[in-house]
N, C-alpha and C positions, 0 to 999 in steps of 0.2 A: 504494500500499500504506499509506504514512504517512497519507494522507487517510482511508483506511478505519479506521485506528486512532484517529485524532483524532475521527472521526465517531462511533465506538463509545464513546469516552470522553465525548463530549458527550451522546450519547443515554443512556448510563448515568447520568450526572450529572442530566440532566433527569428521568429516571425516579425517581431517589432523591428529588428535590425534589417531584415530584408524589405519590409514595407517602407517606401520613401515617405519623407515628411515627419513632422512631429506628431506624435500620438499623445493625447491627454488622457491616458489610462493609468489607473493605479496598478500597484504590484499585484493586488488581489484579483483584479479583472484580468490582468495578463496571465496569471496562474489559471484562472477559471477558463479562459479562452484557449490556453495551451492544453489544458486537460480535455476540453471539448474537441480540440483538433486532434489530440492523440487517440481519443476514442473513435473519431471518424476515420483516422488513418488506420487504426487496428481493424475496424469493421471492413473497410475496403480491402485491405491486405487479406483478411480472412475470406472475403467473397472471391478474391482472385486466387485463393489456395496457396498463398505464400507463408502463412503462419497463423497462429491463434491471435485473438483480439488483444491479449495482454502480452504477447511475445514481441520482443524488440527485434525488428528486421529492417532492412534498408528501405524497402518499398513502403512499408508502413510509416517509417520515420519521415520520408519525403512527402508522402501524402498528408501526414499529420501537420507538417510545417505549412504546406500549401493551404490546407483547410484552416489553420490558425491565422494565416495572412488574410484569407477571405473573411474569417470571423472578426478580425480586428477592424477590417474595412467596414463591415456591417455595424459593429459597435460604435465606430467613430461617426458613421452616418446617423445612427440613432441618437447618439449624444449630441451631435450638431443640430439636429432638427428639434430636439427638446429645448436646447438653449436659445434657439431663434424664436420660439413661441412664447 
């Protein structure tokens, strides 16, 4: 479980580094989006037959980072639209 949290934090941090621009997200939101990205990556890797959902593999890691980048973009858009209203 602790490994899953650490992996989520690493994936969230890498996604924030990859995504251009400044993100106004807290460490907790980064962790949660990284965890969500890692679950999505694990599910897709499992569907492709490359490993279990909680197994660390290259394809799942790459998909997790891509999913986390997308989730960070969505979270920024949602936070931006809330602050404008």
